[in-house]
OpenMM code with the backbone's topology and positions (N, CA, C; nanometers):
from openmm import Vec3, app, unit

residues = "MET THR LEU ARG PHE THR SER ILE ILE THR GLN GLU GLU LYS TRP TYR VAL ALA ARG CYS ALA GLU THR GLY VAL VAL SER GLN GLY LYS THR ILE GLU GLU ALA GLN LYS ASN LEU LYS GLU ALA MET GLU LEU PHE LEU GLU ASP MET GLN PRO LYS THR MET ARG ARG PHE SER ARG ARG ALA SER PHE ILE THR SER LEU ASP VAL GLU HIS ALA".split()
positions = [
    Vec3(-2.6316, -0.1116, 0.4959),
    Vec3(-2.6114, -0.2541, 0.4870),
    Vec3(-2.6437, -0.2974, 0.3439),
    Vec3(-2.5551, -0.3740, 0.2870),
    Vec3(-2.5769, -0.4275, 0.1535),
    Vec3(-2.6169, -0.5738, 0.1632),
    Vec3(-2.7285, -0.6079, 0.0999),
    Vec3(-2.7767, -0.7454, 0.0971),
    Vec3(-2.7714, -0.7939, -0.0467),
    Vec3(-2.7404, -0.9193, -0.0653),
    Vec3(-2.7334, -0.9770, -0.2001),
    Vec3(-2.8501, -1.0722, -0.2212),
    Vec3(-2.9189, -1.0545, -0.3337),
    Vec3(-3.0321, -1.1383, -0.3709),
    Vec3(-3.0103, -1.1916, -0.5119),
    Vec3(-3.0882, -1.2918, -0.5482),
    Vec3(-3.0813, -1.3517, -0.6813),
    Vec3(-3.1935, -1.2958, -0.7661),
    Vec3(-3.1589, -1.2389, -0.8820),
    Vec3(-3.2630, -1.1925, -0.9734),
    Vec3(-3.2645, -1.2828, -1.0961),
    Vec3(-3.3848, -1.3160, -1.1391),
    Vec3(-3.4045, -1.3992, -1.2576),
    Vec3(-3.4839, -1.3151, -1.3567),
    Vec3(-3.4287, -1.2962, -1.4747),
    Vec3(-3.4939, -1.2117, -1.5748),
    Vec3(-3.5317, -1.2963, -1.6948),
    Vec3(-3.6581, -1.2881, -1.7320),
    Vec3(-3.7083, -1.3610, -1.8484),
    Vec3(-3.7770, -1.2623, -1.9417),
    Vec3(-3.7807, -1.2964, -2.0686),
    Vec3(-3.8511, -1.2120, -2.1642),
    Vec3(-3.9909, -1.2687, -2.1851),
    Vec3(-4.0902, -1.1832, -2.1690),
    Vec3(-4.2294, -1.2215, -2.1899),
    Vec3(-4.2891, -1.1214, -2.2888),
    Vec3(-4.2987, -1.1657, -2.4134),
    Vec3(-4.3412, -1.0822, -2.5254),
    Vec3(-4.2476, -0.9617, -2.5361),
    Vec3(-4.2976, -0.8395, -2.5233),
    Vec3(-4.2134, -0.7205, -2.5430),
    Vec3(-4.1467, -0.6721, -2.4147),
    Vec3(-4.1724, -0.7385, -2.3035),
    Vec3(-4.1211, -0.6939, -2.1745),
    Vec3(-4.0228, -0.7949, -2.1169),
    Vec3(-3.9320, -0.7440, -2.0353),
    Vec3(-3.8449, -0.8289, -1.9550),
    Vec3(-3.9003, -0.8266, -1.8130),
    Vec3(-3.9166, -0.9442, -1.7540),
    Vec3(-3.9710, -0.9567, -1.6192),
    Vec3(-3.8585, -1.0016, -1.5266),
    Vec3(-3.8380, -0.9254, -1.4206),
    Vec3(-3.7327, -0.9545, -1.3234),
    Vec3(-3.7970, -1.0003, -1.1935),
    Vec3(-3.7501, -1.1143, -1.1420),
    Vec3(-3.8038, -1.1712, -1.0181),
    Vec3(-3.6905, -1.1914, -0.9181),
    Vec3(-3.7186, -1.1622, -0.7941),
    Vec3(-3.6241, -1.1922, -0.6871),
    Vec3(-3.6570, -1.3314, -0.6354),
    Vec3(-3.5635, -1.4236, -0.6459),
    Vec3(-3.5870, -1.5632, -0.6078),
    Vec3(-3.6152, -1.5777, -0.4585),
    Vec3(-3.5514, -1.4993, -0.3760),
    Vec3(-3.5655, -1.5157, -0.2316),
    Vec3(-3.6954, -1.4573, -0.1763),
    Vec3(-3.7464, -1.3499, -0.2357),
    Vec3(-3.8614, -1.2797, -0.1778),
    Vec3(-3.9881, -1.2899, -0.2622),
    Vec3(-3.9739, -1.3212, -0.3907),
    Vec3(-4.0901, -1.3250, -0.4786),
    Vec3(-4.1292, -1.1894, -0.5344),
    Vec3(-4.0530, -1.0851, -0.5049),
    Vec3(-4.0813, -0.9518, -0.5588),
    Vec3(-4.0565, -0.9548, -0.7101),
    Vec3(-4.1470, -0.8914, -0.7867),
    Vec3(-4.1403, -0.8931, -0.9326),
    Vec3(-4.1515, -0.7509, -0.9853),
    Vec3(-4.0782, -0.7231, -1.0936),
    Vec3(-4.0906, -0.5966, -1.1647),
    Vec3(-4.0664, -0.6238, -1.3123),
    Vec3(-4.0732, -0.5203, -1.3946),
    Vec3(-4.0542, -0.5385, -1.5382),
    Vec3(-3.9923, -0.4142, -1.5997),
    Vec3(-3.9492, -0.4277, -1.7244),
    Vec3(-3.8943, -0.3158, -1.7997),
    Vec3(-3.8861, -0.3520, -1.9460),
    Vec3(-3.8647, -0.2509, -2.0289),
    Vec3(-3.8543, -0.2740, -2.1735),
    Vec3(-3.7186, -0.3284, -2.2134),
    Vec3(-3.6201, -0.3141, -2.1252),
    Vec3(-3.4867, -0.3703, -2.1477),
    Vec3(-3.4469, -0.4495, -2.0238),
    Vec3(-3.3437, -0.5321, -2.0383),
    Vec3(-3.2929, -0.6071, -1.9231),
    Vec3(-3.2466, -0.5107, -1.8142),
    Vec3(-3.1760, -0.4076, -1.8546),
    Vec3(-3.1234, -0.3107, -1.7590),
    Vec3(-3.2358, -0.2390, -1.6847),
    Vec3(-3.3409, -0.2031, -1.7576),
    Vec3(-3.4543, -0.1344, -1.6956),
    Vec3(-3.5285, -0.2281, -1.5999),
    Vec3(-3.5449, -0.3539, -1.6387),
    Vec3(-3.6110, -0.4510, -1.5516),
    Vec3(-3.5303, -0.4700, -1.4228),
    Vec3(-3.3985, -0.4793, -1.4342),
    Vec3(-3.3116, -0.4958, -1.3169),
    Vec3(-3.3193, -0.3726, -1.2273),
    Vec3(-3.3163, -0.2543, -1.2871),
    Vec3(-3.3253, -0.1287, -1.2117),
    Vec3(-3.4595, -0.1203, -1.1394),
    Vec3(-3.5670, -0.1552, -1.2084),
    Vec3(-3.6998, -0.1503, -1.1477),
    Vec3(-3.7143, -0.2530, -1.0361),
    Vec3(-3.6526, -0.3698, -1.0527),
    Vec3(-3.6554, -0.4702, -0.9464),
    Vec3(-3.5800, -0.4194, -0.8236),
    Vec3(-3.4677, -0.3547, -0.8455),
    Vec3(-3.3913, -0.3001, -0.7331),
    Vec3(-3.4755, -0.1991, -0.6555),
    Vec3(-3.5458, -0.1111, -0.7273),
    Vec3(-3.6324, -0.0128, -0.6620),
    Vec3(-3.7459, -0.0824, -0.5857),
    Vec3(-3.8057, -0.1849, -0.6468),
    Vec3(-3.9138, -0.2584, -0.5811),
    Vec3(-3.8632, -0.3287, -0.4551),
    Vec3(-3.7422, -0.3846, -0.4623),
    Vec3(-3.6841, -0.4507, -0.3456),
    Vec3(-3.6563, -0.3506, -0.2337),
    Vec3(-3.6079, -0.2325, -0.2699),
    Vec3(-3.5819, -0.1297, -0.1691),
    Vec3(-3.7115, -0.0916, -0.0977),
    Vec3(-3.8210, -0.0791, -0.1726),
    Vec3(-3.9504, -0.0491, -0.1115),
    Vec3(-3.9979, -0.1660, -0.0253),
    Vec3(-3.9784, -0.2876, -0.0735),
    Vec3(-4.0180, -0.4077, 0.0009),
    Vec3(-3.9467, -0.4146, 0.1356),
    Vec3(-3.8185, -0.3798, 0.1368),
    Vec3(-3.7367, -0.3907, 0.2576),
    Vec3(-3.7434, -0.2674, 0.3471),
    Vec3(-3.8025, -0.1591, 0.2966),
    Vec3(-3.7992, -0.0299, 0.3644),
    Vec3(-3.8406, -0.0343, 0.5113),
    Vec3(-3.9485, -0.0991, 0.5426),
    Vec3(-3.9987, -0.1000, 0.6802),
    Vec3(-3.9610, -0.2253, 0.7581),
    Vec3(-3.8772, -0.3075, 0.7001),
    Vec3(-3.8396, -0.4320, 0.7653),
    Vec3(-3.7272, -0.4095, 0.8664),
    Vec3(-3.7301, -0.4894, 0.9699),
    Vec3(-3.6233, -0.4851, 1.0689),
    Vec3(-3.4984, -0.5516, 1.0101),
    Vec3(-3.3778, -0.5058, 1.0464),
    Vec3(-3.2542, -0.5639, 0.9921),
    Vec3(-3.2454, -0.7156, 1.0076),
    Vec3(-3.2943, -0.7691, 1.1189),
    Vec3(-3.2892, -0.9141, 1.1416),
    Vec3(-3.3708, -0.9878, 1.0351),
    Vec3(-3.4869, -0.9353, 1.0021),
    Vec3(-3.5728, -0.9967, 0.9005),
    Vec3(-3.5093, -0.9852, 0.7627),
    Vec3(-3.4474, -0.8711, 0.7323),
    Vec3(-3.3801, -0.8513, 0.6028),
    Vec3(-3.2703, -0.9543, 0.5830),
    Vec3(-3.1899, -0.9759, 0.6848),
    Vec3(-3.0802, -1.0723, 0.6732),
    Vec3(-3.1332, -1.2130, 0.6512),
    Vec3(-3.2471, -1.2461, 0.7119),
    Vec3(-3.3056, -1.3790, 0.6938),
    Vec3(-3.3390, -1.4029, 0.5463),
    Vec3(-3.3944, -1.3020, 0.4789),
    Vec3(-3.4254, -1.3143, 0.3367),
    Vec3(-3.2989, -1.3352, 0.2546),
    Vec3(-3.1944, -1.2592, 0.2831),
    Vec3(-3.0735, -1.2653, 0.2008),
    Vec3(-2.9927, -1.3923, 0.2247),
    Vec3(-3.0179, -1.4646, 0.3322),
    Vec3(-2.9432, -1.5876, 0.3616),
    Vec3(-3.0060, -1.7119, 0.3016),
    Vec3(-3.1255, -1.7003, 0.2476),
    Vec3(-3.1890, -1.8161, 0.1854),
    Vec3(-3.1104, -1.8558, 0.0623),
    Vec3(-3.0803, -1.9808, 0.0515),
    Vec3(-3.0043, -2.0280, -0.0642),
    Vec3(-3.0974, -2.0438, -0.1836),
    Vec3(-3.0558, -1.9909, -0.2970),
    Vec3(-3.1303, -2.0087, -0.4212),
    Vec3(-3.0454, -2.0915, -0.5155),
    Vec3(-3.1093, -2.1836, -0.5838),
    Vec3(-3.0395, -2.2683, -0.6780),
    Vec3(-3.1037, -2.2517, -0.8146),
    Vec3(-3.0234, -2.2178, -0.9115),
    Vec3(-3.0701, -2.2052, -1.0489),
    Vec3(-3.0134, -2.3259, -1.1228),
    Vec3(-3.1008, -2.4061, -1.1780),
    Vec3(-3.0571, -2.5280, -1.2433),
    Vec3(-3.1464, -2.5556, -1.3633),
    Vec3(-3.1132, -2.6563, -1.4400),
    Vec3(-3.1950, -2.6932, -1.5558),
    Vec3(-3.2801, -2.8152, -1.5222),
    Vec3(-3.3816, -2.8375, -1.6040),
    Vec3(-3.4729, -2.9488, -1.5832),
    Vec3(-3.5080, -3.0065, -1.7195),
    Vec3(-3.4868, -3.1359, -1.7377),
    Vec3(-3.5219, -3.2028, -1.8622),
    Vec3(-3.6599, -3.2643, -1.8495),
    Vec3(-3.7459, -3.2368, -1.9457),
    Vec3(-3.8819, -3.2889, -1.9443),
    Vec3(-3.9101, -3.3563, -2.0777),
    Vec3(-3.9602, -3.4775, -2.0732),
    Vec3(-3.9956, -3.5499, -2.1952),
    Vec3(-4.1307, -3.4987, -2.2456),
    Vec3(-4.1385, -3.4800, -2.3766),
    Vec3(-4.2622, -3.4337, -2.4374),
    Vec3(-4.2813, -3.5036, -2.5703),
    Vec3(-4.3984, -3.5549, -2.5937),
    Vec3(-4.4263, -3.6317, -2.7150),
    Vec3(-4.4341, -3.5439, -2.8374),
] * unit.nanometer
topology = app.Topology()
chain = topology.addChain("A")
for resn in residues:
    res = topology.addResidue(resn, chain)
    for name in ("N", "CA", "C"):
        topology.addAtom(name, app.Element.getBySymbol(name[0]), res)
């Protein structure tokens, strides 16, 4: 079964941090590709012992990526 999740990757100093928006699972890597690969492995471990019904519930959560304007003096 293939499930689709949202990954958000940010650069924090010398590392790229990858987060799964639906589950909160986090990983990192020295490159974007490595961070994404490591997140995929972490997600596979996270889902490993889960029942299929629970897995589908995670993948059906809607994630919205948007911008936010904040005033600063």
